[in-house]
C-alpha positions as CSV (number, residue, x, y, z in Angstrom):
1,M,-5.1,26.1,-7.4
2,R,-1.5,26.0,-6.6
3,A,1.0,23.1,-7.7
4,L,4.3,22.5,-6.5
5,V,6.0,20.7,-9.1
6,E,9.2,18.5,-8.7
7,R,12.0,17.2,-11.1
8,V,12.0,13.2,-10.0
9,K,14.5,10.6,-11.1
10,C,11.3,8.4,-9.9
11,A,8.7,8.6,-7.0
12,K,6.2,6.5,-5.6
13,C,3.3,6.8,-3.2
14,I,2.6,4.3,-0.4
15,I,-0.6,4.0,1.4
16,D,-1.0,1.5,4.3
17,G,2.5,0.0,3.7
18,E,1.6,-0.9,0.1
19,V,3.1,0.7,-2.8
20,Y,-0.4,2.6,-4.4
21,S,1.1,4.5,-7.6
22,E,4.9,5.0,-8.6
23,I,6.5,6.7,-11.6
24,K,9.7,6.9,-13.0
25,Q,11.3,10.0,-14.5
26,G,9.2,12.8,-14.4
27,F,7.1,14.9,-12.0
28,L,5.9,14.6,-8.3
29,V,3.0,17.4,-8.5
30,Y,1.4,18.4,-5.2
31,I,-1.4,20.0,-6.0
32,A,-3.7,22.0,-3.5
33,F,-7.0,24.4,-3.8
34,N,-8.2,27.4,-2.2
35,S,-11.3,28.0,-1.0
36,K,-11.6,30.6,-4.1
37,E,-11.2,28.0,-6.3
38,D,-12.7,27.2,-9.9
39,I,-13.1,23.7,-11.4
40,D,-12.5,25.6,-14.8
41,K,-8.4,26.1,-14.2
42,T,-7.8,22.3,-13.7
43,E,-7.1,21.8,-17.7
44,K,-5.1,25.4,-17.8
45,M,-3.1,24.0,-14.6
46,A,-2.6,20.3,-16.3
47,T,-1.5,22.0,-19.6
48,K,1.1,24.2,-18.0
49,I,2.6,21.5,-16.3
50,K,2.9,19.3,-19.1
51,K,4.5,21.9,-21.2
52,L,7.0,22.9,-18.0
53,R,10.9,22.8,-20.0
54,I,12.4,22.0,-16.7
55,F,15.1,18.9,-18.6
56,E,18.1,19.6,-19.6
57,D,18.7,19.3,-23.2
58,E,22.4,18.2,-25.0
59,N,23.7,22.2,-23.6
60,H,22.5,21.7,-20.5
61,K,19.5,24.3,-20.6
62,L,16.6,23.9,-19.1
63,N,14.8,23.3,-22.6
64,K,13.4,19.9,-22.6
65,S,9.1,19.0,-21.4
66,L,7.7,15.5,-20.3
67,D,7.0,14.8,-23.8
68,D,10.6,15.2,-25.0
69,V,12.0,13.0,-22.2
70,G,8.9,10.5,-21.7
71,G,8.4,11.4,-18.4
72,E,5.4,10.6,-16.3
73,V,3.8,12.4,-13.7
74,L,2.5,11.5,-10.1
75,V,-0.1,13.5,-8.7
76,I,-0.6,14.0,-4.5
77,S,-3.4,16.0,-3.1
78,S,-1.7,18.4,-0.1
79,F,-4.2,21.1,0.7
80,S,-1.3,22.5,2.9
81,L,0.1,24.1,0.1
82,Y,-1.7,27.0,1.3
83,G,-0.5,26.9,4.7
84,D,0.0,30.3,6.3
85,A,2.9,30.3,8.6
86,L,3.0,34.4,8.7
87,T,2.2,34.8,12.4
88,G,2.6,32.1,15.1
89,N,4.2,28.5,14.6
90,R,1.4,26.7,14.1
91,P,0.5,27.2,10.5
92,S,-3.5,28.3,9.4
93,F,-5.3,26.2,6.7
94,T,-8.3,28.9,6.4
95,K,-6.9,29.5,2.8
96,S,-7.5,25.3,1.6
97,L,-10.5,24.1,0.4
98,N,-12.7,21.9,2.3
99,Y,-12.3,18.0,1.4
100,I,-16.0,17.9,0.4
101,D,-15.4,20.6,-2.2
102,A,-12.6,19.9,-3.2
103,L,-12.4,16.5,-4.5
104,P,-14.2,17.1,-7.5
105,I,-11.6,19.4,-8.3
106,Y,-9.2,17.0,-7.4
107,G,-10.8,14.6,-9.7
108,A,-11.2,16.7,-12.6
109,F,-7.4,17.9,-12.8
110,T,-6.2,14.1,-12.6
111,V,-8.3,13.3,-15.4
112,D,-7.4,16.6,-17.6
113,M,-3.8,15.6,-16.5
114,S,-4.0,11.9,-17.6
115,N,-5.5,13.4,-20.8
116,L,-2.0,14.9,-22.0
117,V,0.3,12.7,-20.4
118,K,1.0,9.3,-18.5
119,T,-0.5,10.1,-15.2
120,K,-0.5,8.2,-11.3
121,T,-2.1,9.9,-8.3
122,G,-2.3,9.3,-4.6
123,Q,-5.6,8.9,-2.4
124,F,-7.4,11.9,-2.1
125,G,-7.6,12.3,1.6
126,A,-5.2,9.4,2.6
127,D,-2.4,9.4,4.7
128,M,0.1,8.9,2.0
129,L,4.0,8.5,2.4
130,I,5.9,9.4,-0.8
131,E,9.4,8.8,-1.9
132,A,10.9,10.5,-4.4
133,I,14.8,11.1,-5.9
134,N,14.3,14.2,-7.0
135,D,16.6,15.5,-9.9
136,G,18.3,18.6,-9.4
137,P,16.7,19.4,-7.2
138,L,14.4,21.9,-9.3
139,S,11.1,22.8,-8.1
140,I,8.6,25.3,-9.2
141,I,5.4,26.4,-7.9
142,I,2.8,27.4,-10.1
143,D,-0.3,29.9,-8.9
144,L,-3.7,29.7,-11.1
């Protein structure tokens, strides 16, 4: 399981020209699952993301979490996080879990995330436009 966590001032997911979901300050989380995925890791990943201390405190140190700033999460499925472009110019996505097997894991992850913090989602497998105002920018990759 791989997550790309971006600290944002705001973010929104647009599907078919309509705003599907949006958040204010918080994390834009792109999530992907590999072909050896274990659904039991979803809660661990959600907890790790919730506890990330990547918001600045009064001394400009990264000491504050989502809870400390009242942040929200926007979760977007992104199988391309497992894209491999090491050889050639066309990425391979063979390490990504297929749609049918990834869908229940994505569902479990979004439920786990929602149980911890205010969470919005995109639509799994949809063609989405993502708009975000990155804060920093500050991006963290988490592999479990």
